[in-house]
N, C-alpha and C positions, 0 to 999 in steps of 0.2 A: 474491422467494421465494414470497410469498403468491399472486401471479399464477400461478407455475409449479404450485403445489399445486392451485389451482382448475382449471387446464388439465388436469392429470393426472386429477383427479376427473371432469371432463367427458368425457374420452376413455374412462375406465372405464365410466361410465354409458351412453355411446353404444354401447359394445361389448356391454354386458349387454342393452341394449334390442334391438340387432340380433339377438343370440342368441335372446332370447325370441321375437322375431317369427319367426325361422327355425323354432324349435321348434313354435310355434303353427301355422305354415303347414304343416309336415310332418304334424302331428296332424290338421289339417283334411283333408289329402289321403288319410289312411288310411281304408280301407273296413273291413277286418278285420285282426286281428292275433292270432296264436296263439303261446302259449308252451309248448314241448314239451320235457319232460325227456328226457335222453339214453336213458332206458329206455322211451320211447315214449308216456308218458301226458301229458295236458295239465295245466297248472297255471294259476292265476290270475296276473295281473300283479303283484298285491301279494305273492304267494308267491314269484314269480320275483325280484322286486326285493329282498325280505327275505333270501332264502336263497342268491342267486347260484348257482342250479342250473347244472350243465353241460347243454347241450342246444342247442335251436334256436328262433329267433324267425322266424315266417313272416308276412310282411306283404303285403297286397294294397292297391294304391293306386287312386285314382279313374281314373287314366289307363290302367289295365289292367296295369301292371307288377307283377310278383310278386318279392319279395325274401326270400331265405332266408339267415339269418345264424347261424353257429355261435358259441356262447359257452362260456367256461370262466372261473370265478372272477370273473364280472362283466364280462369284457372279450372282445372279438372274438378267437376262436382257431379256426383252421380255415377252411373255405370260407364265403364270402358270394357268393351268385349273384343276378343281375338278369336278368329275362326281357324280351323285346320286349313291347310292349303287346298284351294279349289273345292271348298266345301262350305256348307252353311252350319255345320256342327261346331259348337263353341269349344275352343281349346282352353280358354280361361276367361273369367269374369272378374273385373276389379271394381271396387266401390271406393269412391273418393268423397271426402268432405272438405270443401274449400281448399283443394290442392293436396290434402293429406290422405294417403292410402289407409283405409280402415279394414278392408277385407279383400281377400283374393281366393277364388275357387278355381281349381283345375279339373278338367274333365278328360275322359278317355274318348276314343273315336266313336263309341256308342252313345256318348253324351252322359255317361254315368259319372258322378263326382268321384274324384280320387283323393283330393286334398283340399282343405279349407283353412286358410290362415286368417285369424282375427287379430288385427294390430291395435291393442289397447293403448300402446304408446310406442315410440321408436324402439324401445328395449324390452317391451312386454308383449308376448305373442301367445295366443292360444290356437292350437292346430288340431284338426281332425283328419283322419285318414280312413279310407274305405277299401274293402276288398273289391275285386272286379265284378262281384255279384251285386254290389251295392250295400252289403252288410258292413256296419262299422268295424274298423280294424283297431283304432286306438284314438285316444284324446290326450294331448300333451299341453303343458303350460310351461313356457320358458321366460326367464328374466335374464337379460344380458347373456343369452345363449345357454345359461345353466338350466337344467331340467328340474323344475320345482315340483310339478305334479304330473302324473301320467296314469292312464288306465288302458290296459291292453287286453283285447278280446279275441276269442277263437271265432271260427266261421259259424259256430252255433250261437254266437252272441253271448258267450260266457266269459266272465272276467278270469284271466289266468294269472296275471301279475299286476302289481301297482307300484307307483312311486309316490310317496306322500312326504311333503315338506323336504324334498331333496334326497330322500332315502328310499331304496327299494330296488326292484329288478325290472328292467325294460325288456320286453320280448319283441323281436323283429321277425315278422313273417312276410312271405312273398305275397303278391297280389292274388294268387290262387290258394293261399292259406298254409303253405308249407313252412315249417319252422326253419328260419335262417340263422338266427343268433339270439343270444341273451346277453345283456350287459348289467353289471352290478353298478348301481348309482350311489354315490355318497357325497353329501353336500352339493348335489346338483351336477356332479361331473362323473364321468366313467372311470371306475377304478379296476374293472375287470371285464373280460369279454370271452364268450365261448360261442363259436360258430359251428354249424352242423352240415353234414352231407345231406343229400336229398333223401337218403334212406333213414334220416333221423339220428345217425350215430355222430359222436363228436368229431369235429374236424380240426379247429384251431382253438387253443385255450391259452390266454395270457392275461397278465395284470398290467394296469396303468398306474403311473404316478406323475403328477404334474404334466400330463399330456404325452408322456413317453412310456414305451414298453419298459417295465421294470420288474425284474424277477424272472421266473421261469416262463418260457414259451414252449408249448407242446403241440405237435401236429400229428394227426392220425389219418390213416387211410380209411376208405369206405368200410372195410371189414373190421376196423378197430386196431389194426397193426400200427405200431409207432413208426413215424417217419422221421421226426427229429425232436430233440430236447435241447433247447438253447437257454443260456443264462444272460440276462440283460441288466445293465445299470443305466438308467435314464436314456434309454433308446440305443445304447451301444452294447455290442456283445462283450461280456465280461465274465470269465469263468470257463469251466469245461463244458463244451458243446458236443453232443453225441448225435450221430446220424445213422439211419437204418435203411436197409434194403430187404424187402420181403419179410419184414419183422425182425431181422437180425442186424446187430450192430456191425457197421463196416468202417466207421471213422469216428475218432475222438480228437477234437481240436481245442486247445486251450487258448483263451483270448484274454487280453487285458485292455479294457477301454477301446474296443473296436479293432484291435490288431492282434494277430497271432503271436503268442508269447509262451514258449515252453516246448514240450515234446508232443508232436502230433503222431497218433498211432492209427494204422489201418489194419483191418481184420478181414478174414474170410469166415463166413457163417457165424460171426459174432464171437468166436473164440480164438481162432488161429491167427497169431500176430504175423503180419507179412511185411510191415514197414514201420520204421520209427524215424521221424525227421525233426530236428530241433529248429525252432523259429525264434527270432528276436526282432521286435519292432516290425512285425508283419513280413519279414523276409527269412528265407532259409539261411541259417547262420549256425554252423557247427556240423556235427555228423548226421548223415542220413543213411540208415542201415536197412538193408533188404534181407528177408529171411525166406529160404526155400529148401525143403528137404534136409533140414538140419544144417544147412550151410548159410553163412551170413556174408554179405558184401557191404562195405561202408564207403560212402562218398563224403566229401567235405565241401561245405559252402561257406563263403564269406560275403555277407550282404547280397545273397541270392546268386552269387557267381561261383561256379564250380572251380575248386582249387585243390591242390594237394594238401595233405595233413600238415606237412612242413610249412607250406605257404600260409596256411590258416594260423598256425601257432606264431609264425613270424609277424603277420599282420596284427594279430591279437595283442602280442607283446608291444608292438609299436603303438597301438591304440592306448594301451595302459600307460605307457610312458608319457604320451601326449596329454592324457587326462591328468596325470600327476603334475606335470609342468604347468598346465592351465590352472590347476587348483592353487599351486604355489604362487602364481602370478597375481592372484586376486588380492586387492588391497585389504590390509588389516584394519578393522574398524575398532577404535578405542572403546573400552567398556563403557565409559561415561556417555558416549554418543549413543550406544545401543540402549542404555538405560533411559536416555532422553527420548529416544524413538518409542520405546515401550510406554512411557508415561504419556506421550502425545497420542498414541493409538488408544490407550485406555480412556483418555479425556474425550476423544471423538466418540467412542462407544457410549460413554455416559451421556454425552450431549444428545446422541441419537435416541437413547432410551427415554430421556426427558421429553423429547419432542413427540 
């Protein structure tokens, strides 16, 4: 308990220190700051803090950004604007209601809106995006970061894909309207994604599961030639992965949960086998054979270290003996104890289902 208390105190102190550092950094960045009553006259900072006047705080930073923030009763209320450095063009506009952010609009250097966020609650947000021409790009609605509804438009203001009640396809385009990617949405989350080259041909295709790449991942060159074909399980390479050069297979690598496991093969022009190397737990372990003009040459590795075949067999036999001895040294658990453990686990599962 004492250790928990000390840990909590440490976290609080670190948080306070980081806040103080942030405040000090912000103060160092300030060049000028004016406190303006809503009736138009300036007041001092002390008067502003003491009386919580309604009005505006205008701040100029060293980087040339100007910030104008409206206050009421000591909290942000109304518009807060940020300019681009050394410019009067707005970079963003924020709307507050009694300290709560309700809307944020971001602009480009020409003053054209790029993005608008409407905060219906801390977890419920509706967002609009625009192309650089000012034409609407898409509208999205998210709850707890999950995409609930979406409408995606072309430069001609035509709807091309939609997401309704968390199901559908999201289209992602660049600011100038070029197709960048499409995502398959299910229950509000991404389960598949396909990106595109600038010429419109497929680039990368893969599936998601629980936030991880899961299943096949395929990559293509601009002309459509394959670059790689990989297999994933929850974000880790798992299975046979094939790699290509100029459209021809040059490498096959087997993986088990992120590590090379099995025989890796290298090819010339996709057909002629030139090398086979055995891997175990991500390391060269076993024979590595090279083929050239009908002649083969074999090297041996033990845990990534080049050894003779005799040495490999000797070390492998020693490893096998040690494994047997360790297995025999394990304590024997009486059957009745195992049965008791199974009954206990079944009871826990039943209790969990009831809850």
